[in-house]
C-alpha positions as CSV (number, residue, x, y, z in Angstrom):
1,X,0.0,0.0,0.0
2,X,1.4,3.4,-1.0
3,X,1.2,6.4,1.2
4,X,-1.4,8.0,-1.1
5,X,-3.7,5.0,-0.4
6,X,-3.2,5.1,3.4
7,X,-6.6,6.4,4.6
8,X,-6.1,6.0,8.3
9,X,-3.5,5.7,11.1
10,X,-4.2,2.0,11.1
11,X,-3.2,1.9,7.4
12,X,0.0,3.6,8.2
13,X,0.7,1.1,10.9
14,X,0.3,-1.8,8.5
15,X,2.6,-0.1,6.0
16,X,5.2,0.5,8.7
17,X,5.0,-3.1,9.9
18,X,5.9,-4.2,6.4
19,X,9.0,-1.9,6.2
20,X,10.5,-2.4,9.7
21,X,12.2,-5.5,11.2
22,X,9.9,-7.2,13.7
23,X,12.2,-6.6,16.7
24,X,12.3,-2.9,16.0
25,X,8.6,-2.6,15.1
26,X,7.6,-4.4,18.3
27,X,9.7,-2.1,20.4
28,X,7.2,0.7,19.8
29,X,4.1,-1.2,18.8
30,X,4.0,-3.6,21.7
31,X,2.4,-3.2,25.1
32,X,2.6,-4.7,28.6
33,X,1.9,-8.4,29.1
34,X,-1.4,-9.4,27.4
35,X,-1.6,-5.9,25.8
36,X,-5.2,-5.6,27.1
37,X,-4.6,-2.0,28.3
38,X,-3.1,-1.0,25.0
39,X,-6.1,-2.4,23.1
40,X,-8.7,-0.9,25.5
41,X,-7.1,2.5,25.0
42,X,-8.3,2.6,21.4
43,X,-11.5,0.5,21.8
44,X,-12.8,2.7,24.6
45,X,-12.8,5.8,22.4
46,X,-15.3,4.0,20.1
47,X,-17.7,3.8,23.0
48,X,-17.9,7.6,23.4
49,X,-20.8,8.8,21.2
50,X,-21.4,12.4,20.2
51,X,-24.8,13.5,18.7
52,X,-24.6,15.9,15.7
53,X,-26.6,19.1,15.4
54,X,-27.5,20.5,12.0
55,X,-28.3,23.9,10.3
56,X,-25.2,25.4,11.9
57,X,-22.7,27.4,9.7
58,X,-19.6,25.3,9.6
59,X,-18.1,26.7,6.4
60,X,-15.1,27.9,8.5
61,X,-13.8,25.6,11.1
62,X,-11.1,26.6,13.6
63,X,-9.1,23.8,15.2
64,X,-6.5,26.0,16.9
65,X,-6.0,25.6,20.7
66,X,-4.3,27.7,23.3
67,X,-2.5,26.1,26.2
68,X,-0.1,27.7,28.6
69,X,-0.5,31.0,26.7
70,X,0.7,29.6,23.4
71,X,-1.7,29.1,20.5
72,X,-1.1,25.9,18.4
73,X,-2.5,25.3,15.0
74,X,-4.1,22.0,16.2
75,X,-5.1,20.6,19.6
76,X,-2.6,17.8,19.4
77,X,1.1,17.4,20.2
78,X,3.7,14.7,20.0
79,X,4.0,12.4,23.0
80,X,7.4,11.3,24.2
81,X,8.7,8.0,22.8
82,X,12.1,6.6,23.8
83,X,14.5,4.9,21.4
84,X,12.3,6.0,18.4
85,X,15.2,6.1,16.0
86,X,15.3,2.3,16.4
87,X,11.8,2.2,15.0
88,X,12.8,4.3,12.0
89,X,16.2,6.0,11.7
90,X,16.2,9.7,12.2
91,X,12.6,9.7,13.5
92,X,13.3,11.9,16.5
93,X,14.4,14.9,14.4
94,X,11.9,14.2,11.7
95,X,9.0,14.5,14.1
96,X,10.5,17.5,16.0
97,X,10.8,19.3,12.7
98,X,7.3,18.3,11.7
99,X,5.9,19.7,14.9
100,X,7.6,23.0,14.4
101,X,6.4,23.2,10.8
102,X,2.8,22.4,11.9
103,X,3.0,24.6,15.0
104,X,2.2,21.9,17.5
105,X,4.2,20.8,20.6
106,X,6.9,18.2,20.4
107,X,7.9,16.3,23.6
108,X,11.5,15.1,23.7
109,X,11.9,12.0,25.8
110,X,14.7,11.5,28.3
111,X,15.2,8.2,26.6
112,X,15.3,9.6,23.0
113,X,17.9,8.5,20.5
114,X,18.8,12.1,19.8
115,X,20.1,14.6,22.4
116,X,17.6,16.9,24.1
117,X,19.7,19.8,22.8
118,X,19.4,18.8,19.2
119,X,15.6,18.2,19.6
120,X,15.2,21.6,21.3
121,X,16.8,23.3,18.3
122,X,14.7,21.3,15.8
123,X,11.4,22.1,17.7
124,X,12.5,25.7,18.0
125,X,10.2,27.0,20.7
126,X,7.6,24.2,20.4
127,X,9.6,21.7,22.5
128,X,8.6,20.2,25.8
129,X,11.0,17.9,27.8
130,X,9.9,14.7,29.4
131,X,11.8,13.7,32.5
132,X,12.3,10.2,34.0
133,X,13.3,10.9,37.6
134,X,16.4,8.8,38.3
135,X,17.1,7.1,41.6
136,X,20.4,8.8,41.3
137,X,19.6,12.5,42.0
138,X,22.8,13.7,40.2
139,X,21.4,12.1,36.9
140,X,18.1,13.9,37.4
141,X,19.7,17.2,38.2
142,X,22.0,16.9,35.1
143,X,19.0,16.4,32.8
144,X,17.1,19.3,34.4
145,X,20.1,21.6,34.0
146,X,20.6,20.6,30.4
147,X,16.9,21.2,29.7
148,X,17.1,24.7,31.2
149,X,20.2,25.5,29.2
150,X,18.6,24.2,26.0
151,X,15.7,26.6,26.4
152,X,12.9,24.2,27.4
153,X,10.2,26.0,29.4
154,X,7.9,23.0,29.9
155,X,9.0,20.0,32.0
156,X,6.9,16.9,31.9
157,X,7.6,14.6,34.8
158,X,6.7,11.0,34.2
159,X,5.2,9.4,37.3
160,X,3.9,6.1,36.1
161,X,7.2,4.1,36.1
162,X,7.7,2.9,39.7
163,X,8.5,-0.5,38.2
164,X,9.5,-1.7,34.7
165,X,6.6,-2.8,32.5
166,X,6.8,-6.4,31.3
167,X,6.7,-6.4,27.5
168,X,6.3,-9.9,26.3
169,X,7.2,-9.0,22.7
170,X,10.6,-7.6,23.7
171,X,11.3,-10.8,25.7
172,X,10.4,-13.0,22.8
173,X,12.6,-10.9,20.5
174,X,15.4,-11.0,23.1
175,X,15.7,-7.2,22.7
176,X,18.9,-5.6,23.9
177,X,20.1,-2.0,23.7
178,X,22.3,-1.5,21.8
179,X,21.0,-4.1,19.5
180,X,22.7,-7.5,19.4
181,X,23.1,-8.6,15.8
182,X,22.1,-12.2,16.2
183,X,21.4,-14.4,13.2
184,X,17.7,-13.8,13.6
185,X,18.2,-10.0,13.8
186,X,20.4,-10.1,10.7
187,X,17.8,-12.0,8.8
188,X,15.1,-9.6,9.7
189,X,17.3,-6.7,8.6
190,X,18.0,-8.4,5.3
191,X,14.3,-8.7,4.8
192,X,13.8,-5.0,5.3
193,X,16.7,-3.5,3.3
194,X,15.4,0.1,3.2
195,X,15.3,0.2,7.1
196,X,18.8,-1.5,7.2
197,X,20.4,0.9,4.7
198,X,18.9,3.9,6.4
199,X,20.1,2.7,9.8
200,X,23.6,2.3,8.4
201,X,23.5,5.9,7.3
202,X,22.3,7.2,10.7
203,X,24.3,4.8,12.9
204,X,23.2,2.5,15.7
205,X,20.5,4.0,17.9
206,X,21.0,4.4,21.6
207,X,19.7,6.5,24.5
208,X,21.6,9.7,23.6
209,X,20.9,11.6,26.8
210,X,22.6,9.0,29.0
211,X,25.8,8.6,27.0
212,X,28.0,9.1,30.1
213,X,25.9,6.6,32.1
214,X,26.1,4.0,29.3
215,X,29.9,4.3,29.2
216,X,30.2,3.4,32.9
217,X,27.4,0.8,33.1
218,X,28.0,-2.9,32.5
219,X,24.8,-3.3,30.6
220,X,21.7,-1.3,29.5
221,X,19.8,-3.2,32.2
222,X,21.9,-1.3,34.7
223,X,20.9,2.0,33.0
224,X,17.2,1.0,33.2
225,X,17.5,0.3,36.9
226,X,18.9,3.8,37.4
227,X,16.0,5.4,35.5
228,X,13.2,3.6,37.4
229,X,12.5,5.1,40.8
230,X,10.2,3.0,43.0
231,X,10.7,5.5,45.8
232,X,9.5,8.6,43.9
233,X,6.9,10.3,46.2
234,X,4.8,13.5,46.4
235,X,7.6,15.0,48.5
236,X,10.0,14.4,45.6
237,X,7.5,16.1,43.2
238,X,7.2,19.0,45.6
239,X,11.0,19.4,45.5
240,X,10.9,19.3,41.7
241,X,8.2,21.9,41.6
242,X,10.5,24.2,43.7
243,X,13.6,23.4,41.5
244,X,12.0,23.9,38.1
245,X,11.1,27.5,37.4
246,X,9.1,26.9,34.2
247,X,5.8,25.0,33.6
248,X,5.6,21.7,35.3
249,X,3.4,18.9,34.0
250,X,2.9,15.4,35.5
251,X,2.4,12.5,33.1
252,X,0.7,9.3,34.1
253,X,-2.3,10.5,36.2
254,X,-5.3,8.1,36.2
255,X,-6.9,8.9,39.6
256,X,-8.8,12.1,40.6
257,X,-7.1,12.3,44.0
258,X,-3.7,12.2,42.3
259,X,-4.8,15.0,40.0
260,X,-5.9,17.1,43.0
261,X,-2.6,16.5,44.7
262,X,-0.8,17.8,41.6
263,X,-3.0,20.9,41.8
264,X,-2.2,21.4,45.4
265,X,1.6,21.2,44.7
266,X,1.3,24.0,42.1
267,X,1.7,21.9,39.0
268,X,0.6,23.6,35.8
269,X,-1.0,20.6,34.2
270,X,-1.4,16.9,34.1
271,X,-1.3,14.3,31.3
272,X,-4.0,11.7,31.8
273,X,-2.0,8.8,30.5
274,X,-1.3,5.1,31.0
275,X,2.0,5.1,29.1
276,X,0.2,3.9,26.0
277,X,-0.5,0.6,27.7
278,X,3.2,-0.1,27.9
279,X,3.5,-0.3,31.7
280,X,0.4,-1.9,33.1
281,X,-1.9,-4.4,31.3
282,X,-4.7,-4.2,33.9
283,X,-5.4,-0.5,34.3
284,X,-8.2,1.7,32.9
285,X,-8.2,3.2,29.4
286,X,-7.4,6.9,29.6
287,X,-10.6,8.1,28.1
288,X,-12.5,6.3,30.9
289,X,-10.3,7.8,33.6
290,X,-10.7,11.3,32.2
291,X,-14.2,12.4,33.3
292,X,-13.7,11.9,37.1
293,X,-10.3,13.7,36.9
294,X,-11.8,16.6,34.9
295,X,-14.7,16.9,37.4
296,X,-12.1,17.1,40.2
297,X,-9.7,19.7,38.8
298,X,-11.5,21.4,35.8
299,X,-10.5,25.0,35.6
300,X,-7.7,24.7,38.2
301,X,-5.1,23.3,35.8
302,X,-4.6,22.2,32.2
303,X,-5.7,18.7,31.4
304,X,-4.1,16.8,28.5
305,X,-5.1,13.3,27.4
306,X,-2.6,10.8,26.0
307,X,-2.7,7.2,25.0
308,X,-5.0,5.6,22.3
309,X,-5.7,8.4,19.9
310,X,-6.0,7.0,16.4
311,X,-8.7,9.2,14.9
312,X,-9.3,12.9,14.7
313,X,-12.7,12.4,16.4
314,X,-10.8,10.9,19.4
315,X,-9.4,14.3,20.1
316,X,-12.9,15.8,20.1
317,X,-14.2,13.0,22.4
318,X,-11.4,13.8,24.8
319,X,-12.2,17.5,24.7
320,X,-15.9,16.8,25.3
321,X,-15.0,14.8,28.4
322,X,-12.9,17.5,29.9
323,X,-9.4,17.5,28.3
324,X,-8.0,20.8,27.1
325,X,-5.5,19.2,24.7
326,X,-4.2,15.8,23.5
327,X,-1.0,14.0,22.7
328,X,-0.4,11.2,20.3
329,X,2.7,9.0,20.1
330,X,2.3,5.8,18.1
331,X,0.1,7.6,15.5
332,X,3.1,9.8,14.6
333,X,5.5,6.9,14.9
334,X,3.5,4.8,12.4
335,X,3.6,7.7,10.0
336,X,7.4,8.1,10.0
337,X,7.8,4.3,9.9
338,X,5.5,4.1,6.9
339,X,7.2,6.8,4.9
340,X,9.8,8.9,6.6
341,X,9.2,12.7,6.4
342,X,6.3,12.2,4.0
343,X,4.7,9.6,6.2
344,X,5.0,11.7,9.3
345,X,3.3,14.6,7.5
346,X,0.6,12.2,6.2
347,X,-0.1,11.0,9.8
348,X,-0.6,14.6,10.9
349,X,-2.8,15.4,8.0
350,X,-5.0,12.4,8.5
351,X,-5.7,13.4,12.1
352,X,-6.1,17.1,11.2
353,X,-8.6,16.5,8.4
354,X,-10.5,13.9,10.5
355,X,-10.9,16.4,13.3
356,X,-12.1,19.2,10.9
357,X,-14.6,16.7,9.4
358,X,-15.8,15.6,12.8
359,X,-16.4,19.2,13.9
360,X,-18.3,20.0,10.8
361,X,-20.4,16.9,11.1
362,X,-21.3,17.8,14.7
363,X,-22.1,21.3,13.8
364,X,-19.3,22.8,15.9
365,X,-17.3,25.5,14.1
366,X,-14.5,25.9,16.7
367,X,-12.7,23.3,18.8
368,X,-12.3,25.6,21.7
369,X,-16.0,26.2,22.1
370,X,-16.3,22.7,23.6
371,X,-14.9,23.2,27.1
372,X,-15.9,23.6,30.7
373,X,-18.7,26.0,29.9
374,X,-19.9,24.0,26.9
375,X,-19.7,20.6,28.7
376,X,-22.7,21.5,30.9
377,X,-24.9,21.1,27.8
378,X,-23.9,17.5,27.5
379,X,-25.6,14.6,29.3
380,X,-23.0,12.1,30.4
381,X,-24.3,8.8,31.5
382,X,-22.5,5.5,32.3
383,X,-24.5,2.3,31.8
384,X,-24.5,0.0,34.8
385,X,-23.7,-3.0,32.7
386,X,-21.0,-1.5,30.5
387,X,-18.2,1.1,30.6
388,X,-19.2,3.1,27.6
389,X,-20.1,6.8,27.9
390,X,-22.7,8.5,25.7
391,X,-22.7,12.3,25.2
392,X,-25.7,14.0,23.7
393,X,-26.8,17.6,23.1
394,X,-30.2,18.1,24.8
């Protein structure tokens, strides 16, 4: 299937799967254990229904969104993904540049294959930095200081990694970082020559922001142990809030009380996220966790939804249920894997055009008119025998 025939993000995923060795594709595509949570993230969106209203002038539709005082051309940003250059060589910079060109936020991961400094330059004012809090405070402080020096003004602290997720696909693939070129890996690379040749050009991917740590570690597993902090507490977050002078977001919130605690500590926003289903297989889909969180903190902080977005209408569903903004990770990754720069742009355009079409079909000329004041005109009911949520205009 050519890019011009890819009608959806799912189509881009299938094209990417045919162009990328299995071990590299599974690194991004896979989820935790049975992958139930990852599947439910997307399925749960389909259970949210919106009722159209007609005879409304929708000849001009505005999908711009303003968060933290900055207006973006679409209500969607790039979520952080570690080791993305292993999925498709050069993906980090490709997507950072795309986000700048489309005027949407790009979130650089602590575990990116490209340095946070290079990504800040590519995103050019649209960059946010995602932080894994290390059990070694000097590692955490080093990343924060570098982020400040690089000009990031938004820090996204990831809270949902107190323990490493068990990803069965990576175990079956015997994934190691850096990659071990076993006979099976070599065969997979030979069957995907475009990926292999492009990888040779860009060099072996690694976690670029931890270069010093990698040099002193005996294995990547040692590095992972450093990055996972089972002892990270609200007191630690409080200290980070004091340390970081810019905007502070907390990613991985699924409980209303945790959202309230973030508000009380002076955080600027939260990301309602379950790590794309990569950490826990038995948790709730993010779109189902969103309403109670929005009810608890609406108007007190910015709410961003992440995990599971595959359609433009999903962004609208999230907005209707209380999110101010959305992030997508795999959707953009599938695009760049399906066709490099052109594929990344195609992924954005699919979501953009689907969102515009959905607003027009619903009779809503502006994305931002659906918010806290507009939500009161919706009736939200949860069936006692199922988890779906139906939203209707009265």
